[in-house]
N, CA, C and O atoms as a Maestro MAE file, in Angstrom:
{
 s_m_m2io_version
 :::
 2.0.0
}

f_m_ct {
 s_m_title
 :::
 protein
 m_atom[292] {
  # First column is atom index #
  i_m_mmod_type
  r_m_x_coord
  r_m_y_coord
  r_m_z_coord
  i_m_residue_number
  s_m_chain_name
  s_m_pdb_residue_name
  s_m_pdb_atom_name
  i_m_atomic_number
  :::
  1 25 -125.413 51.685 97.609 1 A "MET " " N  " 7
  2 3 -125.412 52.413 96.352 1 A "MET " " CA " 6
  3 2 -124.636 53.723 96.485 1 A "MET " " C  " 6
  4 15 -124.130 54.239 95.488 1 A "MET " " O  " 8
  5 25 -124.535 54.257 97.675 2 A "PHE " " N  " 7
  6 3 -123.802 55.497 97.911 2 A "PHE " " CA " 6
  7 2 -122.322 55.311 97.620 2 A "PHE " " C  " 6
  8 15 -121.672 56.230 97.120 2 A "PHE " " O  " 8
  9 25 -121.778 54.136 97.925 3 A "VAL " " N  " 7
  10 3 -120.365 53.855 97.671 3 A "VAL " " CA " 6
  11 2 -120.106 53.864 96.175 3 A "VAL " " C  " 6
  12 15 -119.064 54.358 95.745 3 A "VAL " " O  " 8
  13 25 -121.005 53.342 95.377 4 A "GLY " " N  " 7
  14 3 -120.858 53.336 93.923 4 A "GLY " " CA " 6
  15 2 -120.826 54.737 93.348 4 A "GLY " " C  " 6
  16 15 -120.072 55.019 92.416 4 A "GLY " " O  " 8
  17 25 -121.645 55.612 93.905 5 A "LYS " " N  " 7
  18 3 -121.685 56.998 93.437 5 A "LYS " " CA " 6
  19 2 -120.370 57.699 93.764 5 A "LYS " " C  " 6
  20 15 -119.841 58.443 92.937 5 A "LYS " " O  " 8
  21 25 -119.850 57.471 94.943 6 A "ALA " " N  " 7
  22 3 -118.569 58.070 95.340 6 A "ALA " " CA " 6
  23 2 -117.441 57.525 94.481 6 A "ALA " " C  " 6
  24 15 -116.521 58.258 94.118 6 A "ALA " " O  " 8
  25 25 -117.510 56.241 94.156 7 A "ASP " " N  " 7
  26 3 -116.503 55.613 93.305 7 A "ASP " " CA " 6
  27 2 -116.544 56.210 91.899 7 A "ASP " " C  " 6
  28 15 -115.506 56.483 91.297 7 A "ASP " " O  " 8
  29 25 -117.744 56.405 91.391 8 A "MET " " N  " 7
  30 3 -117.881 57.016 90.057 8 A "MET " " CA " 6
  31 2 -117.375 58.457 90.055 8 A "MET " " C  " 6
  32 15 -116.740 58.895 89.095 8 A "MET " " O  " 8
  33 25 -117.657 59.194 91.133 9 A "GLN " " N  " 7
  34 3 -117.179 60.577 91.229 9 A "GLN " " CA " 6
  35 2 -115.656 60.604 91.255 9 A "GLN " " C  " 6
  36 15 -115.032 61.468 90.639 9 A "GLN " " O  " 8
  37 25 -115.067 59.663 91.964 10 A "SER " " N  " 7
  38 3 -113.613 59.571 92.034 10 A "SER " " CA " 6
  39 2 -113.027 59.258 90.657 10 A "SER " " C  " 6
  40 15 -112.028 59.853 90.254 10 A "SER " " O  " 8
  41 25 -113.653 58.324 89.939 11 A "LYS " " N  " 7
  42 3 -113.198 57.992 88.578 11 A "LYS " " CA " 6
  43 2 -113.341 59.186 87.645 11 A "LYS " " C  " 6
  44 15 -112.469 59.446 86.815 11 A "LYS " " O  " 8
  45 25 -114.443 59.907 87.787 12 A "LEU " " N  " 7
  46 3 -114.664 61.099 86.970 12 A "LEU " " CA " 6
  47 2 -113.613 62.164 87.266 12 A "LEU " " C  " 6
  48 15 -113.079 62.785 86.347 12 A "LEU " " O  " 8
  49 25 -113.319 62.373 88.539 13 A "ASP " " N  " 7
  50 3 -112.301 63.350 88.926 13 A "ASP " " CA " 6
  51 2 -110.928 62.963 88.368 13 A "ASP " " C  " 6
  52 15 -110.188 63.811 87.869 13 A "ASP " " O  " 8
  53 25 -110.605 61.684 88.458 14 A "ASN " " N  " 7
  54 3 -109.327 61.213 87.920 14 A "ASN " " CA " 6
  55 2 -109.262 61.383 86.405 14 A "ASN " " C  " 6
  56 15 -108.234 61.784 85.860 14 A "ASN " " O  " 8
  57 25 -110.362 61.077 85.736 15 A "ALA " " N  " 7
  58 3 -110.402 61.224 84.278 15 A "ALA " " CA " 6
  59 2 -110.263 62.696 83.881 15 A "ALA " " C  " 6
  60 15 -109.564 63.025 82.923 15 A "ALA " " O  " 8
  61 25 -110.935 63.574 84.626 16 A "MET " " N  " 7
  62 3 -110.840 65.004 84.328 16 A "MET " " CA " 6
  63 2 -109.423 65.513 84.561 16 A "MET " " C  " 6
  64 15 -108.924 66.330 83.786 16 A "MET " " O  " 8
  65 25 -108.781 65.046 85.604 17 A "GLN " " N  " 7
  66 3 -107.407 65.445 85.873 17 A "GLN " " CA " 6
  67 2 -106.489 64.947 84.760 17 A "GLN " " C  " 6
  68 15 -105.583 65.661 84.329 17 A "GLN " " O  " 8
  69 25 -106.725 63.728 84.299 18 A "ASP " " N  " 7
  70 3 -105.931 63.161 83.208 18 A "ASP " " CA " 6
  71 2 -106.108 63.980 81.926 18 A "ASP " " C  " 6
  72 15 -105.137 64.253 81.220 18 A "ASP " " O  " 8
  73 25 -107.346 64.369 81.631 19 A "VAL " " N  " 7
  74 3 -107.615 65.190 80.444 19 A "VAL " " CA " 6
  75 2 -106.922 66.543 80.567 19 A "VAL " " C  " 6
  76 15 -106.329 67.031 79.605 19 A "VAL " " O  " 8
  77 25 -106.995 67.140 81.738 20 A "ASN " " N  " 7
  78 3 -106.340 68.438 81.945 20 A "ASN " " CA " 6
  79 2 -104.828 68.323 81.802 20 A "ASN " " C  " 6
  80 15 -104.194 69.190 81.200 20 A "ASN " " O  " 8
  81 25 -104.246 67.254 82.354 21 A "ASP " " N  " 7
  82 3 -102.801 67.051 82.232 21 A "ASP " " CA " 6
  83 2 -102.390 66.876 80.778 21 A "ASP " " C  " 6
  84 15 -101.394 67.448 80.333 21 A "ASP " " O  " 8
  85 25 -103.155 66.085 80.042 22 A "LYS " " N  " 7
  86 3 -102.842 65.862 78.627 22 A "LYS " " CA " 6
  87 2 -103.023 67.137 77.811 22 A "LYS " " C  " 6
  88 15 -102.268 67.385 76.870 22 A "LYS " " O  " 8
  89 25 -104.014 67.941 78.164 23 A "TYR " " N  " 7
  90 3 -104.220 69.213 77.476 23 A "TYR " " CA " 6
  91 2 -103.030 70.144 77.695 23 A "TYR " " C  " 6
  92 15 -102.553 70.781 76.756 23 A "TYR " " O  " 8
  93 25 -102.558 70.218 78.925 24 A "LEU " " N  " 7
  94 3 -101.404 71.065 79.222 24 A "LEU " " CA " 6
  95 2 -100.159 70.572 78.492 24 A "LEU " " C  " 6
  96 15 -99.372 71.374 77.989 24 A "LEU " " O  " 8
  97 25 -99.982 69.260 78.433 25 A "LEU " " N  " 7
  98 3 -98.856 68.688 77.707 25 A "LEU " " CA " 6
  99 2 -98.955 69.014 76.216 25 A "LEU " " C  " 6
  100 15 -97.966 69.399 75.592 25 A "LEU " " O  " 8
  101 25 -100.140 68.861 75.660 26 A "LEU " " N  " 7
  102 3 -100.348 69.179 74.242 26 A "LEU " " CA " 6
  103 2 -100.090 70.658 73.974 26 A "LEU " " C  " 6
  104 15 -99.479 71.012 72.965 26 A "LEU " " O  " 8
  105 25 -100.552 71.515 74.872 27 A "GLU " " N  " 7
  106 3 -100.328 72.954 74.721 27 A "GLU " " CA " 6
  107 2 -98.830 73.281 74.729 27 A "GLU " " C  " 6
  108 15 -98.364 74.098 73.934 27 A "GLU " " O  " 8
  109 25 -98.087 72.643 75.624 28 A "GLN " " N  " 7
  110 3 -96.645 72.873 75.697 28 A "GLN " " CA " 6
  111 2 -95.942 72.367 74.439 28 A "GLN " " C  " 6
  112 15 -95.033 73.019 73.924 28 A "GLN " " O  " 8
  113 25 -96.365 71.203 73.949 29 A "GLN " " N  " 7
  114 3 -95.781 70.654 72.722 29 A "GLN " " CA " 6
  115 2 -96.080 71.561 71.532 29 A "GLN " " C  " 6
  116 15 -95.233 71.749 70.659 29 A "GLN " " O  " 8
  117 25 -97.281 72.119 71.501 30 A "GLU " " N  " 7
  118 3 -97.655 73.042 70.422 30 A "GLU " " CA " 6
  119 2 -96.786 74.301 70.466 30 A "GLU " " C  " 6
  120 15 -96.336 74.778 69.424 30 A "GLU " " O  " 8
  121 25 -96.548 74.838 71.654 31 A "LYS " " N  " 7
  122 3 -95.689 76.013 71.793 31 A "LYS " " CA " 6
  123 2 -94.266 75.714 71.331 31 A "LYS " " C  " 6
  124 15 -93.646 76.520 70.639 31 A "LYS " " O  " 8
  125 25 -93.759 74.554 71.719 32 A "ASN " " N  " 7
  126 3 -92.403 74.175 71.315 32 A "ASN " " CA " 6
  127 2 -92.303 73.986 69.808 32 A "ASN " " C  " 6
  128 15 -91.318 74.394 69.192 32 A "ASN " " O  " 8
  129 25 -93.317 73.368 69.215 33 A "ALA " " N  " 7
  130 3 -93.310 73.164 67.766 33 A "ALA " " CA " 6
  131 2 -93.377 74.505 67.037 33 A "ALA " " C  " 6
  132 15 -92.675 74.709 66.047 33 A "ALA " " O  " 8
  133 25 -94.204 75.404 67.516 34 A "LEU " " N  " 7
  134 3 -94.312 76.720 66.902 34 A "LEU " " CA " 6
  135 2 -93.007 77.494 67.036 34 A "LEU " " C  " 6
  136 15 -92.581 78.167 66.098 34 A "LEU " " O  " 8
  137 25 -92.376 77.399 68.193 35 A "ARG " " N  " 7
  138 3 -91.085 78.059 68.410 35 A "ARG " " CA " 6
  139 2 -90.046 77.523 67.423 35 A "ARG " " C  " 6
  140 15 -89.281 78.295 66.844 35 A "ARG " " O  " 8
  141 25 -90.019 76.206 67.234 36 A "THR " " N  " 7
  142 3 -89.082 75.589 66.298 36 A "THR " " CA " 6
  143 2 -89.339 76.061 64.872 36 A "THR " " C  " 6
  144 15 -88.399 76.373 64.141 36 A "THR " " O  " 8
  145 25 -90.594 76.113 64.479 37 A "VAL " " N  " 7
  146 3 -90.945 76.567 63.135 37 A "VAL " " CA " 6
  147 2 -90.562 78.031 62.938 37 A "VAL " " C  " 6
  148 15 -90.042 78.399 61.884 37 A "VAL " " O  " 8
  149 25 -90.813 78.860 63.932 38 A "MET " " N  " 7
  150 3 -90.486 80.279 63.813 38 A "MET " " CA " 6
  151 2 -88.972 80.499 63.732 38 A "MET " " C  " 6
  152 15 -88.514 81.366 62.988 38 A "MET " " O  " 8
  153 25 -88.198 79.726 64.484 39 A "ILE " " N  " 7
  154 3 -86.742 79.836 64.414 39 A "ILE " " CA " 6
  155 2 -86.248 79.420 63.034 39 A "ILE " " C  " 6
  156 15 -85.368 80.070 62.469 39 A "ILE " " O  " 8
  157 25 -86.803 78.352 62.491 40 A "GLU " " N  " 7
  158 3 -86.423 77.894 61.151 40 A "GLU " " CA " 6
  159 2 -86.779 78.942 60.094 40 A "GLU " " C  " 6
  160 15 -85.987 79.218 59.193 40 A "GLU " " O  " 8
  161 25 -87.973 79.520 60.212 41 A "GLU " " N  " 7
  162 3 -88.396 80.541 59.258 41 A "GLU " " CA " 6
  163 2 -87.492 81.772 59.345 41 A "GLU " " C  " 6
  164 15 -87.117 82.343 58.321 41 A "GLU " " O  " 8
  165 25 -87.148 82.173 60.549 42 A "ARG " " N  " 7
  166 3 -86.257 83.322 60.725 42 A "ARG " " CA " 6
  167 2 -84.881 83.025 60.129 42 A "ARG " " C  " 6
  168 15 -84.277 83.893 59.501 42 A "ARG " " O  " 8
  169 25 -84.393 81.819 60.321 43 A "SER " " N  " 7
  170 3 -83.101 81.421 59.769 43 A "SER " " CA " 6
  171 2 -83.112 81.507 58.245 43 A "SER " " C  " 6
  172 15 -82.167 82.012 57.639 43 A "SER " " O  " 8
  173 25 -84.174 81.019 57.638 44 A "ARG " " N  " 7
  174 3 -84.284 81.092 56.165 44 A "ARG " " CA " 6
  175 2 -84.358 82.526 55.685 44 A "ARG " " C  " 6
  176 15 -83.743 82.878 54.678 44 A "ARG " " O  " 8
  177 25 -85.112 83.362 56.400 45 A "TYR " " N  " 7
  178 3 -85.219 84.772 56.027 45 A "TYR " " CA " 6
  179 2 -83.858 85.460 56.136 45 A "TYR " " C  " 6
  180 15 -83.475 86.223 55.249 45 A "TYR " " O  " 8
  181 25 -83.136 85.194 57.211 46 A "CYS " " N  " 7
  182 3 -81.813 85.802 57.383 46 A "CYS " " CA " 6
  183 2 -80.849 85.346 56.293 46 A "CYS " " C  " 6
  184 15 -80.050 86.144 55.802 46 A "CYS " " O  " 8
  185 25 -80.912 84.091 55.915 47 A "LEU " " N  " 7
  186 3 -80.067 83.594 54.830 47 A "LEU " " CA " 6
  187 2 -80.425 84.292 53.520 47 A "LEU " " C  " 6
  188 15 -79.535 84.701 52.773 47 A "LEU " " O  " 8
  189 25 -81.708 84.429 53.240 48 A "PHE " " N  " 7
  190 3 -82.156 85.113 52.031 48 A "PHE " " CA " 6
  191 2 -81.662 86.552 51.995 48 A "PHE " " C  " 6
  192 15 -81.158 87.020 50.974 48 A "PHE " " O  " 8
  193 25 -81.810 87.254 53.122 49 A "VAL " " N  " 7
  194 3 -81.378 88.657 53.188 49 A "VAL " " CA " 6
  195 2 -79.866 88.755 53.030 49 A "VAL " " C  " 6
  196 15 -79.378 89.660 52.353 49 A "VAL " " O  " 8
  197 25 -79.122 87.849 53.635 50 A "SER " " N  " 7
  198 3 -77.665 87.912 53.517 50 A "SER " " CA " 6
  199 2 -77.215 87.636 52.081 50 A "SER " " C  " 6
  200 15 -76.200 88.170 51.634 50 A "SER " " O  " 8
  201 25 -77.961 86.809 51.365 51 A "CYS " " N  " 7
  202 3 -77.635 86.569 49.952 51 A "CYS " " CA " 6
  203 2 -78.045 87.753 49.073 51 A "CYS " " C  " 6
  204 15 -77.391 88.040 48.071 51 A "CYS " " O  " 8
  205 25 -79.110 88.426 49.443 52 A "LEU " " N  " 7
  206 3 -79.625 89.540 48.657 52 A "LEU " " CA " 6
  207 2 -78.867 90.840 48.908 52 A "LEU " " C  " 6
  208 15 -78.823 91.703 48.031 52 A "LEU " " O  " 8
  209 25 -78.284 90.993 50.066 53 A "LYS " " N  " 7
  210 3 -77.640 92.237 50.478 53 A "LYS " " CA " 6
  211 2 -76.591 92.752 49.494 53 A "LYS " " C  " 6
  212 15 -76.609 93.944 49.185 53 A "LYS " " O  " 8
  213 25 -75.670 91.915 48.980 54 A "PRO " " N  " 7
  214 3 -74.671 92.449 48.038 54 A "PRO " " CA " 6
  215 2 -75.298 93.072 46.788 54 A "PRO " " C  " 6
  216 15 -74.799 94.071 46.270 54 A "PRO " " O  " 8
  217 25 -76.391 92.478 46.309 55 A "PHE " " N  " 7
  218 3 -77.051 93.020 45.125 55 A "PHE " " CA " 6
  219 2 -77.716 94.349 45.424 55 A "PHE " " C  " 6
  220 15 -77.693 95.260 44.596 55 A "PHE " " O  " 8
  221 25 -78.304 94.465 46.593 56 A "VAL " " N  " 7
  222 3 -78.950 95.723 46.984 56 A "VAL " " CA " 6
  223 2 -77.900 96.814 47.165 56 A "VAL " " C  " 6
  224 15 -78.081 97.935 46.691 56 A "VAL " " O  " 8
  225 25 -76.809 96.494 47.843 57 A "VAL " " N  " 7
  226 3 -75.744 97.483 48.070 57 A "VAL " " CA " 6
  227 2 -75.162 97.924 46.727 57 A "VAL " " C  " 6
  228 15 -74.958 99.118 46.510 57 A "VAL " " O  " 8
  229 25 -74.892 96.980 45.825 58 A "ASN " " N  " 7
  230 3 -74.359 97.347 44.509 58 A "ASN " " CA " 6
  231 2 -75.342 98.198 43.731 58 A "ASN " " C  " 6
  232 15 -74.937 99.136 43.044 58 A "ASN " " O  " 8
  233 25 -76.614 97.891 43.826 59 A "GLY " " N  " 7
  234 3 -77.627 98.703 43.148 59 A "GLY " " CA " 6
  235 2 -77.677 100.111 43.688 59 A "GLY " " C  " 6
  236 15 -77.831 101.063 42.923 59 A "GLY " " O  " 8
  237 25 -77.551 100.258 44.988 60 A "ILE " " N  " 7
  238 3 -77.555 101.593 45.598 60 A "ILE " " CA " 6
  239 2 -76.310 102.366 45.171 60 A "ILE " " C  " 6
  240 15 -76.388 103.556 44.865 60 A "ILE " " O  " 8
  241 25 -75.174 101.695 45.150 61 A "LEU " " N  " 7
  242 3 -73.944 102.368 44.725 61 A "LEU " " CA " 6
  243 2 -74.028 102.774 43.259 61 A "LEU " " C  " 6
  244 15 -73.578 103.859 42.891 61 A "LEU " " O  " 8
  245 25 -74.598 101.916 42.420 62 A "ASP " " N  " 7
  246 3 -74.748 102.255 41.001 62 A "ASP " " CA " 6
  247 2 -75.644 103.477 40.814 62 A "ASP " " C  " 6
  248 15 -75.316 104.383 40.048 62 A "ASP " " O  " 8
  249 25 -76.762 103.497 41.508 63 A "LYS " " N  " 7
  250 3 -77.714 104.603 41.356 63 A "LYS " " CA " 6
  251 2 -77.189 105.906 41.940 63 A "LYS " " C  " 6
  252 15 -77.524 106.985 41.453 63 A "LYS " " O  " 8
  253 25 -76.372 105.812 42.978 64 A "SER " " N  " 7
  254 3 -75.871 107.030 43.608 64 A "SER " " CA " 6
  255 2 -74.631 107.568 42.896 64 A "SER " " C  " 6
  256 15 -74.176 108.674 43.189 64 A "SER " " O  " 8
  257 25 -74.085 106.789 41.963 65 A "GLY " " N  " 7
  258 3 -72.914 107.227 41.226 65 A "GLY " " CA " 6
  259 2 -71.630 107.078 42.009 65 A "GLY " " C  " 6
  260 15 -70.609 107.651 41.630 65 A "GLY " " O  " 8
  261 25 -71.657 106.321 43.093 66 A "LEU " " N  " 7
  262 3 -70.458 106.154 43.914 66 A "LEU " " CA " 6
  263 2 -69.606 104.987 43.474 66 A "LEU " " C  " 6
  264 15 -68.481 104.841 43.953 66 A "LEU " " O  " 8
  265 25 -70.088 104.169 42.599 67 A "ARG " " N  " 7
  266 3 -69.322 102.998 42.172 67 A "ARG " " CA " 6
  267 2 -68.064 103.453 41.431 67 A "ARG " " C  " 6
  268 15 -68.125 104.266 40.509 67 A "ARG " " O  " 8
  269 25 -66.949 102.918 41.849 68 A "GLY " " N  " 7
  270 3 -65.696 103.230 41.200 68 A "GLY " " CA " 6
  271 2 -65.048 104.516 41.684 68 A "GLY " " C  " 6
  272 15 -63.931 104.839 41.279 68 A "GLY " " O  " 8
  273 25 -65.723 105.236 42.527 69 A "LYS " " N  " 7
  274 3 -65.157 106.466 43.075 69 A "LYS " " CA " 6
  275 2 -64.729 106.225 44.511 69 A "LYS " " C  " 6
  276 15 -65.183 105.289 45.168 69 A "LYS " " O  " 8
  277 25 -63.855 107.082 44.975 70 A "ASP " " N  " 7
  278 3 -63.411 106.995 46.367 70 A "ASP " " CA " 6
  279 2 -64.505 107.577 47.244 70 A "ASP " " C  " 6
  280 15 -64.798 108.770 47.163 70 A "ASP " " O  " 8
  281 25 -65.096 106.764 48.061 71 A "VAL " " N  " 7
  282 3 -66.235 107.196 48.885 71 A "VAL " " CA " 6
  283 2 -65.777 108.129 49.993 71 A "VAL " " C  " 6
  284 15 -66.540 108.998 50.414 71 A "VAL " " O  " 8
  285 25 -64.545 107.970 50.478 72 A "ASP " " N  " 7
  286 3 -64.091 108.792 51.588 72 A "ASP " " CA " 6
  287 2 -63.820 110.251 51.201 72 A "ASP " " C  " 6
  288 15 -63.812 111.128 52.065 72 A "ASP " " O  " 8
  289 25 -63.610 110.501 49.974 73 A "GLY " " N  " 7
  290 3 -63.299 111.898 49.709 73 A "GLY " " CA " 6
  291 2 -63.141 112.148 48.298 73 A "GLY " " C  " 6
  292 15 -62.875 113.281 47.898 73 A "GLY " " O  " 8
  :::
 }
 m_bond[291] {
  # First column is bond index #
  i_m_from
  i_m_to
  i_m_order
  :::
  1 1 2 1
  2 2 3 1
  3 3 4 2
  4 3 5 1
  5 5 6 1
  6 6 7 1
  7 7 8 2
  8 7 9 1
  9 9 10 1
  10 10 11 1
  11 11 12 2
  12 11 13 1
  13 13 14 1
  14 14 15 1
  15 15 16 2
  16 15 17 1
  17 17 18 1
  18 18 19 1
  19 19 20 2
  20 19 21 1
  21 21 22 1
  22 22 23 1
  23 23 24 2
  24 23 25 1
  25 25 26 1
  26 26 27 1
  27 27 28 2
  28 27 29 1
  29 29 30 1
  30 30 31 1
  31 31 32 2
  32 31 33 1
  33 33 34 1
  34 34 35 1
  35 35 36 2
  36 35 37 1
  37 37 38 1
  38 38 39 1
  39 39 40 2
  40 39 41 1
  41 41 42 1
  42 42 43 1
  43 43 44 2
  44 43 45 1
  45 45 46 1
  46 46 47 1
  47 47 48 2
  48 47 49 1
  49 49 50 1
  50 50 51 1
  51 51 52 2
  52 51 53 1
  53 53 54 1
  54 54 55 1
  55 55 56 2
  56 55 57 1
  57 57 58 1
  58 58 59 1
  59 59 60 2
  60 59 61 1
  61 61 62 1
  62 62 63 1
  63 63 64 2
  64 63 65 1
  65 65 66 1
  66 66 67 1
  67 67 68 2
  68 67 69 1
  69 69 70 1
  70 70 71 1
  71 71 72 2
  72 71 73 1
  73 73 74 1
  74 74 75 1
  75 75 76 2
  76 75 77 1
  77 77 78 1
  78 78 79 1
  79 79 80 2
  80 79 81 1
  81 81 82 1
  82 82 83 1
  83 83 84 2
  84 83 85 1
  85 85 86 1
  86 86 87 1
  87 87 88 2
  88 87 89 1
  89 89 90 1
  90 90 91 1
  91 91 92 2
  92 91 93 1
  93 93 94 1
  94 94 95 1
  95 95 96 2
  96 95 97 1
  97 97 98 1
  98 98 99 1
  99 99 100 2
  100 99 101 1
  101 101 102 1
  102 102 103 1
  103 103 104 2
  104 103 105 1
  105 105 106 1
  106 106 107 1
  107 107 108 2
  108 107 109 1
  109 109 110 1
  110 110 111 1
  111 111 112 2
  112 111 113 1
  113 113 114 1
  114 114 115 1
  115 115 116 2
  116 115 117 1
  117 117 118 1
  118 118 119 1
  119 119 120 2
  120 119 121 1
  121 121 122 1
  122 122 123 1
  123 123 124 2
  124 123 125 1
  125 125 126 1
  126 126 127 1
  127 127 128 2
  128 127 129 1
  129 129 130 1
  130 130 131 1
  131 131 132 2
  132 131 133 1
  133 133 134 1
  134 134 135 1
  135 135 136 2
  136 135 137 1
  137 137 138 1
  138 138 139 1
  139 139 140 2
  140 139 141 1
  141 141 142 1
  142 142 143 1
  143 143 144 2
  144 143 145 1
  145 145 146 1
  146 146 147 1
  147 147 148 2
  148 147 149 1
  149 149 150 1
  150 150 151 1
  151 151 152 2
  152 151 153 1
  153 153 154 1
  154 154 155 1
  155 155 156 2
  156 155 157 1
  157 157 158 1
  158 158 159 1
  159 159 160 2
  160 159 161 1
  161 161 162 1
  162 162 163 1
  163 163 164 2
  164 163 165 1
  165 165 166 1
  166 166 167 1
  167 167 168 2
  168 167 169 1
  169 169 170 1
  170 170 171 1
  171 171 172 2
  172 171 173 1
  173 173 174 1
  174 174 175 1
  175 175 176 2
  176 175 177 1
  177 177 178 1
  178 178 179 1
  179 179 180 2
  180 179 181 1
  181 181 182 1
  182 182 183 1
  183 183 184 2
  184 183 185 1
  185 185 186 1
  186 186 187 1
  187 187 188 2
  188 187 189 1
  189 189 190 1
  190 190 191 1
  191 191 192 2
  192 191 193 1
  193 193 194 1
  194 194 195 1
  195 195 196 2
  196 195 197 1
  197 197 198 1
  198 198 199 1
  199 199 200 2
  200 199 201 1
  201 201 202 1
  202 202 203 1
  203 203 204 2
  204 203 205 1
  205 205 206 1
  206 206 207 1
  207 207 208 2
  208 207 209 1
  209 209 210 1
  210 210 211 1
  211 211 212 2
  212 211 213 1
  213 213 214 1
  214 214 215 1
  215 215 216 2
  216 215 217 1
  217 217 218 1
  218 218 219 1
  219 219 220 2
  220 219 221 1
  221 221 222 1
  222 222 223 1
  223 223 224 2
  224 223 225 1
  225 225 226 1
  226 226 227 1
  227 227 228 2
  228 227 229 1
  229 229 230 1
  230 230 231 1
  231 231 232 2
  232 231 233 1
  233 233 234 1
  234 234 235 1
  235 235 236 2
  236 235 237 1
  237 237 238 1
  238 238 239 1
  239 239 240 2
  240 239 241 1
  241 241 242 1
  242 242 243 1
  243 243 244 2
  244 243 245 1
  245 245 246 1
  246 246 247 1
  247 247 248 2
  248 247 249 1
  249 249 250 1
  250 250 251 1
  251 251 252 2
  252 251 253 1
  253 253 254 1
  254 254 255 1
  255 255 256 2
  256 255 257 1
  257 257 258 1
  258 258 259 1
  259 259 260 2
  260 259 261 1
  261 261 262 1
  262 262 263 1
  263 263 264 2
  264 263 265 1
  265 265 266 1
  266 266 267 1
  267 267 268 2
  268 267 269 1
  269 269 270 1
  270 270 271 1
  271 271 272 2
  272 271 273 1
  273 273 274 1
  274 274 275 1
  275 275 276 2
  276 275 277 1
  277 277 278 1
  278 278 279 1
  279 279 280 2
  280 279 281 1
  281 281 282 1
  282 282 283 1
  283 283 284 2
  284 283 285 1
  285 285 286 1
  286 286 287 1
  287 287 288 2
  288 287 289 1
  289 289 290 1
  290 290 291 1
  291 291 292 2
  :::
 }
}
């Protein structure tokens, strides 16, 4: 009966190692997925800002009275 107990302990150890390996793999996949999502979100934000920038600059020039004037002097 002692051999059966050792065999069960070995199976338990192997199962625990398998669970730990799968957990680490899942954690790495989650990090990669989050990184991909954050890069995509940043890309969309940068595109939005680049599209909005001309309107903001024109609004600032209009309010400051510099539109149509020579800014250098």
